[in-house]
C-alpha positions in Angstrom: -10.2 -7.4 -42.1 -7.6 -5.3 -41.6 -5.0 -8.2 -38.9 -4.1 -5.9 -35.9 -0.5 -4.6 -35.2 1.2 -6.8 -32.8 4.8 -5.6 -32.0 6.2 -8.8 -31.1 5.6 -10.4 -34.1 7.6 -7.9 -36.1 11.1 -9.0 -35.2 11.4 -12.7 -36.5 14.3 -14.3 -37.5 16.5 -10.7 -36.0 14.1 -11.9 -32.3 17.8 -13.0 -31.2 19.2 -9.6 -31.2 16.8 -7.6 -29.0 19.1 -8.5 -26.2 21.0 -5.8 -27.7 18.3 -3.3 -27.1 17.0 -5.1 -23.7 20.6 -4.6 -22.2 21.1 -0.2 -23.9 17.4 -0.2 -22.1 18.8 -1.1 -18.7 22.3 0.2 -19.2 20.0 4.0 -19.7 17.9 3.4 -16.5 20.9 2.1 -15.2 23.0 5.1 -15.2 20.4 8.1 -15.3 17.9 7.3 -13.1 19.6 7.3 -9.4 20.4 10.9 -9.9 16.4 11.4 -9.3 16.4 9.6 -5.9 13.8 9.7 -3.6 11.2 9.2 -6.0 7.0 8.3 -5.7 5.7 5.8 -8.0 2.4 6.9 -9.4 0.5 4.8 -11.9 -3.5 5.6 -13.7 -5.2 5.8 -16.6 -4.1 7.0 -18.9 -8.5 7.1 -19.6 -9.0 10.7 -17.0 -10.6 13.4 -17.5 -8.9 16.7 -16.6 -12.4 17.4 -14.8 -12.3 13.9 -12.6 -11.9 14.0 -9.2 -9.1 11.9 -8.9 -7.5 13.7 -11.6 -7.1 16.6 -8.5 -6.4 14.5 -5.8 -2.9 13.1 -8.1 -2.3 16.6 -9.0 -2.5 17.4 -5.6 -0.8 14.6 -4.0 2.7 14.2 -6.4 2.7 18.2 -5.6 2.7 17.5 -1.8 4.9 14.9 -2.3 7.6 17.6 -4.4 7.9 19.8 -1.5 8.4 17.0 0.7 11.3 16.9 -1.8 10.2 13.6 -3.2 10.4 13.7 -7.3 7.9 11.8 -9.6 7.6 8.8 -11.9 4.8 8.0 -13.9 4.4 5.8 -17.9 4.2 9.6 -19.2 0.8 9.3 -20.9 -2.1 11.8 -20.1 -5.1 11.3 -17.0 -4.1 9.7 -13.9 0.2 10.1 -15.1 -0.3 13.9 -16.8 -1.6 14.7 -13.1 1.3 13.7 -11.3 3.6 15.1 -13.7 1.6 18.5 -13.4 1.8 18.4 -9.9 5.1 17.2 -9.4 6.0 20.5 -11.9 4.4 22.8 -10.0 6.4 21.8 -6.7 9.3 22.1 -8.2 10.7 18.3 -8.7 11.9 16.3 -11.2 8.6 15.1 -13.2 9.9 11.8 -14.6 8.2 10.5 -17.3 8.6 7.0 -19.1 6.9 6.3 -21.9 5.5 2.8 -23.9 6.5 2.5 -27.1 3.2 0.9 -28.2 1.3 -0.3 -32.0 -0.7 2.8 -30.9 1.7 5.5 -30.4 1.3 7.3 -26.8 1.6 10.9 -26.4 3.9 11.7 -23.6 2.1 14.8 -21.7 3.4 18.1 -21.3 4.6 18.4 -17.6 7.9 16.1 -18.0 10.3 17.1 -17.6 12.9 14.0 -17.9 11.8 11.6 -20.4 12.9 8.3 -21.1 11.7 6.5 -23.8 11.3 2.0 -23.4 10.6 -0.3 -25.8 10.3 -3.3 -23.2 7.8 -3.6 -20.6 9.6 -5.5 -18.6 12.9 -3.2 -18.6 10.3 -0.3 -18.5 9.0 -2.2 -14.9 12.7 -2.8 -13.0 12.3 1.1 -13.0 9.6 2.1 -11.7 10.5 -0.2 -9.2 13.6 0.4 -8.3 13.7 3.8 -7.8 10.9 4.9 -6.5 10.4 4.3 -2.5 6.4 4.1 -2.9 4.1 2.9 -5.6 1.2 5.2 -5.3 -2.3 3.8 -7.4 -4.8 6.0 -8.0 -8.0 4.3 -10.3 -6.8 2.8 -13.7 -7.3 -0.5 -15.6 -5.4 -3.6 -16.9 -2.1 -1.8 -16.9 -2.6 -0.6 -13.7 -3.8 -3.1 -11.5 -0.7 -5.4 -13.6 1.7 -3.1 -11.7 -0.3 -3.3 -8.0 -0.3 -7.3 -8.0 2.8 -7.2 -9.2 4.0 -4.8 -7.0 2.7 -7.1 -3.9 3.7 -10.4 -5.2 7.5 -9.5 -4.6 6.9 -8.2 -1.6 5.2 -11.1 -0.6 7.7 -13.2 -2.2 9.9 -11.7 -0.3 11.4 -11.0 -3.5 11.8 -6.8 -2.6 11.8 -5.8 0.5 8.2 -4.0 2.1 7.9 -0.6 0.9 4.7 1.2 0.9 2.1 0.6 -1.8 -0.7 2.6 -1.8 -4.6 2.5 -3.1 -6.4 5.5 -4.1 -9.6 5.5 -3.5 -11.5 3.4 -1.6 -14.8 4.0 -3.6 -13.2 2.6 -6.7 -11.1 -0.2 -5.1 -14.1 -1.5 -2.5 -15.2 -4.1 -5.2 -11.4 -5.0 -5.7 -10.6 -5.9 -1.8 -14.1 -7.3 -1.3 -13.2 -9.8 -4.4 -9.6 -10.2 -2.3 -11.3 -11.1 0.9 -14.4 -12.8 0.4 -13.2 -15.2 -2.4 -9.5 -15.3 -3.1 -8.6 -15.6 1.0 -11.2 -17.8 2.0 -10.4 -20.1 -0.9 -6.9 -20.3 1.1 -4.6 -18.6 -2.0 -4.2 -15.4 -0.1 -3.1 -14.6 3.9 -4.1 -12.1 6.0 -0.7 -11.0 6.0 -0.7 -10.7 2.1 -3.5 -7.9 2.5 -1.4 -6.1 4.5 1.3 -5.3 1.7 -0.6 -2.7 0.3 -3.5 0.4 2.2 -6.4 2.3 0.6 -6.1 5.9 1.6 -7.4 9.0 0.2 -6.2 12.2 2.1 -2.9 13.3 0.1 -1.9 14.1 4.2 -1.9 10.7 4.8 -0.6 9.0 1.5 2.3 12.2 2.8 2.8 11.1 5.9 3.1 7.3 4.7 5.5 7.4 2.3 7.6 10.5 4.5 8.0 8.1 7.9 8.7 4.9 5.7 11.7 6.7 3.8 13.3 8.3 7.0 13.5 4.8 8.4 14.5 3.4 5.4 16.7 6.3 5.4 18.5 5.4 9.5 18.1 1.6 8.4 20.9 2.0 5.5 
């Protein structure tokens, strides 16, 4: 049986030198990404087909955000990420793709106007968060849920000020919400207030209004 290729196993005795690659990824991000503010980060499945209603919805949301002066950041892949990059580009906004290097190489989508490549997930996560005024989560898998739970954890623990965290697709996220309320909340592992750190919205106009309202208040408070 062929051994699976896990990138982290390749470093061996050279592992301490990784710190310089990590530093370079942070430096490049901190240097170049501020020019794209304000931006909204989209997450979602790379498996999503163009015929999927959620693909069309992601594209429409990104287009409306672009029309309102927001740039769009994605993980650079296909599916929901491609849809968001497409909508942003159609609206004349910067369509930013932050790719991750994986053993099974991810092919960046063709709608990206500004491309960044990362080897380390944690460096990439910092950039997603630091240079976005809102997170939009389309239906997705482990990666999407990882980013979602990390973002609400940062708000819950007050490591970040509250910012719009929006789940798109009431039908898709219904099961998770039921579990959070009926199992996690009832067990006392989260509070009712924790469930208010994010919203579930389906209409592009409602989503854009939510983000615009937050950004206006946030800008005036500076």
